[in-house]
Backbone bond lengths (Angstrom), bond angles and torsions (degrees), N, CA, C in turn:
res aa  C-N    CA-C-N  psi(-1)  N-CA   C-N-CA  omega(-1)  CA-C   N-CA-C  phi
1 M - - - 1.457 - - 1.520 109.55 -
2 I 1.298 117.57 130.69 1.463 122.16 178.52 1.529 108.69 -74.78
3 K 1.330 116.65 127.23 1.464 122.23 -177.49 1.521 112.42 -88.80
4 G 1.320 117.65 -30.96 1.457 120.98 -177.17 1.506 110.23 160.88
5 L 1.298 115.65 -174.39 1.454 121.66 -179.16 1.524 109.72 -83.94
6 H 1.318 117.45 125.62 1.466 121.31 173.51 1.522 109.30 -84.52
7 H 1.332 115.46 -57.29 1.460 120.19 173.28 1.520 109.98 -156.99
8 N 1.298 114.64 156.38 1.452 122.64 173.07 1.520 105.09 -120.39
9 A 1.334 118.16 129.18 1.464 120.79 -172.43 1.524 111.51 -115.13
10 Y 1.331 114.17 143.75 1.456 123.38 -178.40 1.520 108.55 -137.27
11 R 1.311 117.25 161.07 1.467 121.45 172.16 1.517 108.78 -79.15
12 C 1.322 115.10 155.08 1.464 120.02 172.90 1.522 109.18 -139.18
13 R 1.330 115.39 156.99 1.465 121.43 178.26 1.513 111.49 -77.03
14 D 1.335 115.40 -43.71 1.457 121.32 -172.96 1.528 108.12 -146.70
15 S 1.319 116.55 122.65 1.465 120.84 -175.53 1.517 112.98 -64.21
16 E 1.320 118.34 -36.38 1.461 120.17 -178.34 1.521 111.60 -72.34
17 E 1.337 119.46 -41.58 1.463 118.86 177.58 1.523 110.24 -67.52
18 T 1.316 116.63 -32.20 1.465 120.82 175.77 1.526 109.43 -67.28
19 R 1.329 117.54 -43.01 1.471 121.45 178.15 1.526 110.69 -60.31
20 K 1.319 117.09 -42.29 1.473 120.19 -179.32 1.530 110.80 -59.07
21 F 1.325 117.17 -39.78 1.465 119.97 -179.92 1.529 110.74 -70.94
22 Y 1.326 116.76 -52.06 1.466 120.02 -172.77 1.530 112.65 -75.69
23 E 1.317 118.03 -38.55 1.459 119.79 -178.34 1.528 111.76 -89.13
24 D 1.311 117.60 -52.40 1.463 119.72 -175.67 1.525 112.33 -73.55
25 F 1.340 117.86 -43.94 1.460 120.25 -176.97 1.530 111.98 -84.28
26 L 1.343 117.07 -55.37 1.466 119.65 -176.73 1.531 113.48 -81.59
27 Q 1.320 117.37 -11.88 1.470 122.53 179.28 1.535 113.22 67.33
28 L 1.332 117.01 32.98 1.471 121.61 172.66 1.524 106.86 -96.50
29 P 1.333 118.14 113.34 1.458 119.45 -175.48 1.526 113.21 -66.11
30 L 1.324 114.91 140.72 1.455 121.57 171.43 1.525 106.64 -71.60
31 V 1.333 117.28 113.14 1.467 120.93 -175.51 1.524 113.20 -111.24
32 G 1.320 117.58 -8.78 1.451 119.72 179.96 1.510 111.32 -160.13
33 A 1.325 115.10 147.06 1.460 121.98 174.68 1.525 107.60 -147.68
34 L 1.307 116.09 125.62 1.462 121.78 179.16 1.516 108.64 -116.96
35 D 1.320 116.00 120.14 1.466 121.52 174.55 1.521 105.70 -90.92
36 I 1.316 116.46 105.05 1.469 122.12 -173.58 1.524 109.25 -98.40
37 S 1.334 115.44 114.60 1.465 119.82 178.13 1.525 111.71 -108.21
38 T 1.331 115.97 -18.36 1.459 121.52 176.95 1.524 108.12 -141.19
39 T 1.330 117.07 130.23 1.464 120.40 178.50 1.525 109.67 -75.70
40 I 1.308 116.30 169.17 1.466 122.41 178.43 1.531 110.39 -58.05
41 T 1.331 117.47 -30.85 1.467 121.63 -179.38 1.529 112.32 -85.34
42 G 1.349 116.90 2.71 1.454 120.24 176.84 1.520 115.33 90.86
43 R 1.317 117.04 3.15 1.463 120.93 179.08 1.520 109.41 -77.25
44 E 1.333 116.71 135.91 1.457 120.73 176.40 1.526 109.08 -68.04
45 A 1.315 115.18 142.74 1.461 120.29 -178.59 1.519 108.95 -148.20
46 R 1.306 115.29 163.11 1.463 121.98 172.24 1.524 105.64 -137.61
47 V 1.344 114.88 89.28 1.460 121.17 -172.34 1.522 109.42 -139.40
48 L 1.334 115.81 139.19 1.460 120.79 170.77 1.520 106.83 -112.27
49 H 1.347 115.97 127.07 1.467 123.31 -179.65 1.520 107.23 -112.60
50 T 1.344 118.06 116.47 1.460 121.78 -177.54 1.528 110.34 -115.77
51 F 1.340 115.09 151.69 1.462 122.47 -176.04 1.526 110.03 -129.37
52 F 1.347 116.14 128.72 1.461 122.84 177.93 1.521 107.70 -118.20
53 Q 1.336 115.71 121.07 1.464 120.53 -168.48 1.529 113.39 -95.01
54 M 1.332 113.30 139.21 1.460 121.06 174.33 1.523 108.89 -95.31
55 E 1.314 116.51 169.15 1.463 122.21 -175.24 1.525 113.08 -56.93
56 D 1.337 117.90 -33.09 1.469 120.64 -178.41 1.527 113.06 -80.79
57 G 1.336 118.25 0.24 1.459 122.42 179.64 1.515 114.18 96.42
58 S 1.326 118.26 -15.26 1.464 120.16 177.76 1.526 108.72 -76.57
59 C 1.324 115.49 163.68 1.463 119.97 -174.66 1.519 112.42 -131.92
60 L 1.324 114.06 151.91 1.454 121.69 161.77 1.519 104.72 -98.69
61 A 1.315 116.49 131.54 1.464 120.82 -174.15 1.523 109.56 -127.46
62 F 1.332 114.24 156.07 1.468 120.11 -176.71 1.514 110.39 -139.20
63 F 1.322 115.04 148.38 1.459 123.22 174.03 1.519 108.36 -114.58
64 E 1.328 116.74 124.08 1.457 120.26 167.91 1.519 106.63 -105.00
65 A 1.318 115.94 121.80 1.461 122.42 -179.63 1.527 107.81 -127.80
66 P 1.345 117.31 84.99 1.466 120.77 -173.76 1.526 114.46 -57.43
67 D 1.330 117.55 -26.48 1.459 120.81 -178.32 1.523 113.11 -83.43
68 Q 1.332 116.62 -5.88 1.457 120.91 179.58 1.521 108.54 -117.33
69 P 1.318 118.47 128.28 1.464 119.95 -177.59 1.526 111.37 -61.13
70 F 1.309 115.33 139.60 1.458 121.78 174.15 1.515 107.12 -119.78
71 E 1.306 115.09 100.18 1.453 121.21 -179.82 1.514 107.47 -112.72
72 F 1.329 115.37 93.48 1.453 120.29 -177.57 1.517 110.40 -67.87
73 K 1.296 115.77 128.26 1.458 121.52 174.41 1.527 106.56 -92.32
74 D 1.327 115.86 118.73 1.453 120.30 179.52 1.523 108.76 -53.90
75 Q 1.315 116.20 126.06 1.460 121.98 -175.04 1.522 110.63 -110.05
76 H 1.315 116.29 142.37 1.461 121.31 170.34 1.531 106.82 -74.38
77 D 1.315 117.01 151.21 1.472 120.33 179.68 1.534 111.77 -54.42
78 F 1.341 117.35 -31.85 1.463 119.98 179.58 1.527 111.43 -69.18
79 D 1.341 117.68 -22.75 1.456 121.48 -178.84 1.521 112.24 -86.01
80 L 1.335 116.09 -43.98 1.457 119.17 -175.26 1.517 109.90 -159.68
81 H 1.308 115.73 124.07 1.454 121.16 167.27 1.520 108.46 -156.33
82 I 1.310 115.51 157.15 1.459 122.25 -179.79 1.522 106.35 -111.35
83 A 1.331 117.05 117.01 1.460 121.39 -179.55 1.523 109.39 -107.81
84 V 1.330 115.39 127.79 1.463 121.09 177.32 1.525 108.40 -125.11
85 E 1.325 115.04 146.70 1.461 120.54 -174.96 1.517 111.91 -89.48
86 V 1.333 114.85 138.22 1.461 123.55 172.89 1.528 106.90 -134.54
87 D 1.331 116.80 171.72 1.460 118.36 172.35 1.529 108.58 -86.41
88 M 1.328 116.34 168.99 1.463 120.71 -174.07 1.530 111.73 -63.24
89 A 1.339 117.61 -38.61 1.470 119.86 179.53 1.525 110.41 -63.68
90 T 1.329 116.85 -41.07 1.466 120.91 178.95 1.517 110.75 -66.24
91 L 1.326 117.45 -38.67 1.462 121.02 178.01 1.531 110.14 -56.57
92 H 1.320 116.41 -48.35 1.472 120.43 -179.22 1.524 111.19 -68.19
93 M 1.329 116.97 -38.44 1.462 121.04 178.44 1.530 110.66 -63.96
94 M 1.337 117.99 -42.38 1.460 121.67 -179.58 1.534 110.91 -70.69
95 F 1.321 117.35 -33.31 1.467 120.36 175.00 1.534 108.99 -60.81
96 D 1.329 115.92 -49.15 1.467 120.65 179.76 1.527 111.18 -64.54
97 K 1.326 117.44 -41.25 1.469 122.07 179.78 1.527 110.22 -62.49
98 G 1.320 116.73 -44.65 1.461 120.55 178.82 1.522 111.90 -60.85
99 K 1.323 116.32 -46.05 1.470 120.95 178.00 1.528 110.60 -61.87
100 A 1.341 117.09 -44.55 1.462 121.23 -178.35 1.526 111.81 -62.90
101 E 1.339 117.11 -32.16 1.461 121.51 179.24 1.525 112.33 -86.51
102 G 1.325 117.39 0.25 1.458 120.57 179.31 1.517 113.61 76.38
103 R 1.318 117.07 19.98 1.466 120.55 178.68 1.530 109.49 -81.18
104 E 1.325 114.92 150.97 1.459 119.28 171.20 1.525 106.44 -70.45
105 V 1.316 116.76 123.28 1.464 121.14 176.86 1.518 107.81 -136.96
106 R 1.312 115.59 131.83 1.464 121.16 178.36 1.521 108.47 -111.58
107 G 1.303 116.49 147.48 1.454 121.64 179.31 1.516 108.22 120.01
108 I 1.207 116.67 -173.99 1.463 132.13 10.78 1.534 107.45 -83.94
109 S 1.334 116.09 124.56 1.460 122.30 -179.13 1.518 109.55 -95.29
110 D 1.324 116.22 131.06 1.463 122.69 178.71 1.526 108.37 -96.77
111 H 1.336 116.04 105.56 1.466 121.54 178.55 1.529 111.36 -96.73
112 K 1.312 116.35 17.46 1.473 126.19 179.27 1.528 112.35 77.12
113 F 1.325 119.82 -51.05 1.464 120.93 179.99 1.530 112.12 -100.13
114 I 1.339 116.91 -14.65 1.465 123.25 174.99 1.521 108.64 -143.18
115 H 1.319 115.26 156.79 1.464 122.18 168.91 1.519 106.67 -113.24
116 S 1.322 117.71 143.52 1.455 120.92 -173.95 1.523 111.94 -137.95
117 I 1.335 113.81 149.88 1.461 121.81 167.34 1.523 107.07 -127.53
118 Y 1.328 115.46 158.52 1.461 120.89 -172.68 1.527 110.98 -133.52
119 F 1.327 114.95 134.11 1.466 123.14 173.77 1.523 107.56 -124.13
120 R 1.321 116.93 166.71 1.469 121.99 165.55 1.511 106.84 -112.31
121 D 1.334 115.96 133.26 1.463 119.22 176.01 1.533 108.41 -80.17
122 P 1.343 118.69 175.62 1.466 120.24 -176.34 1.529 114.04 -64.26
123 N 1.325 117.26 -15.36 1.459 121.55 -179.68 1.523 112.31 -92.08
124 G 1.333 117.34 -11.15 1.450 121.93 -179.27 1.515 114.17 106.92
125 Y 1.336 118.29 -8.74 1.460 120.45 -179.36 1.523 110.56 -68.57
126 V 1.324 116.38 140.31 1.459 121.47 174.17 1.524 107.70 -82.91
127 I 1.332 115.45 125.02 1.456 122.52 178.05 1.520 107.47 -110.23
128 E 1.327 115.77 120.16 1.457 122.04 179.32 1.523 108.32 -104.00
129 L 1.321 116.30 125.65 1.460 120.69 169.20 1.519 105.63 -99.45
130 T 1.330 116.40 128.92 1.449 120.45 -172.96 1.523 110.39 -131.27
131 A 1.327 116.16 137.70 1.462 122.50 179.40 1.519 108.88 -123.64
132 K 1.330 115.64 133.20 1.464 120.43 179.34 1.524 110.49 -67.99
133 V 1.324 115.29 144.05 1.454 122.10 175.20 1.527 107.64 -89.50
134 A 1.314 116.96 130.88 1.462 121.61 179.94 1.527 110.74 -54.62
135 G 1.326 115.94 138.33 1.459 121.42 177.69 1.516 114.66 82.36
136 Q 1.318 117.69 3.63 1.470 120.84 -177.25 1.530 112.66 -111.74
137 D 1.325 117.34 24.60 1.468 120.66 -178.17 1.521 113.24 -61.09
138 G 1.322 117.61 -26.66 1.460 120.91 -179.75 1.512 114.13 -75.40
139 A 1.333 117.43 -7.00 1.465 120.19 -176.65 1.526 112.39 -59.50
140 L 1.322 118.07 -30.27 1.468 121.00 178.50 1.536 111.39 -112.42
141 D 1.315 116.39 27.57 1.467 122.17 175.84 1.523 107.36 -102.86
142 P 1.344 117.75 109.27 1.466 119.53 -175.83 1.529 113.71 -61.91
143 A 1.328 117.90 -20.45 1.458 119.79 176.78 1.527 111.25 -72.11
144 K 1.338 116.85 -20.52 1.464 121.26 -178.04 1.530 112.97 -109.83
145 N 1.327 118.25 -26.80 1.473 119.51 -170.79 1.527 114.06 -102.54
146 H 1.314 117.64 -4.20 1.472 122.30 176.02 1.528 112.57 60.04
147 A 1.324 116.76 37.33 1.465 121.46 -177.08 1.528 111.99 -55.95
148 R 1.311 116.86 -45.48 1.475 119.32 -177.31 1.523 111.46 -64.21
149 E 1.335 117.32 -41.99 1.464 120.10 179.68 1.531 110.81 -64.65
150 I 1.328 116.86 -38.97 1.466 120.69 178.78 1.528 110.29 -64.14
151 L 1.333 116.71 -43.65 1.468 120.83 177.71 1.526 110.63 -62.83
152 D 1.324 117.52 -45.73 1.467 120.63 -179.65 1.527 111.51 -61.62
153 T 1.330 117.34 -40.98 1.463 121.69 177.80 1.526 110.26 -63.71
154 W 1.337 116.10 -42.97 1.469 121.16 178.05 1.524 110.25 -58.88
155 Q 1.329 116.47 -48.58 1.471 121.30 -177.94 1.531 111.09 -61.15
156 A 1.306 115.26 -41.57 1.480 119.41 -178.56 1.518 111.71 -67.00
157 A 1.322 117.50 -30.82 1.462 121.22 -176.39 1.521 113.56 -86.38
158 K 1.321 118.39 -12.59 1.482 120.64 -177.15 1.514 111.67 -67.03
């Protein structure tokens, strides 16, 4: 049985600029760093793997591999974004903090069951901070939201 997310890993251009965004700006502590010189299969490597922890213990992680090109393809939010949960007060505080620091910040978007703001990290990834709207807990309850029927209807209409 899957218990939850341990970490989700992405490439990064520079570990320190990534740390500044995730630790200094988002306040996710750097809890691990692995300097990988040999892979489990014995292949030589030059990679730094870093981990930034969220309150629930799960992490966002990054690989810096200077010997391998990292050419980020600008992604639309529908293609790729990382959404992390905050409370409503934190959402508003981070919106103001982002604006005060001159960061590009989009939102606050009202998705009816959540409110969201969006940043880009130094690597180009879209980071969504999302806060649940009070009274909307059923929005992700398949017994109430008819998720399966909506998916089946979508598939049939394609």
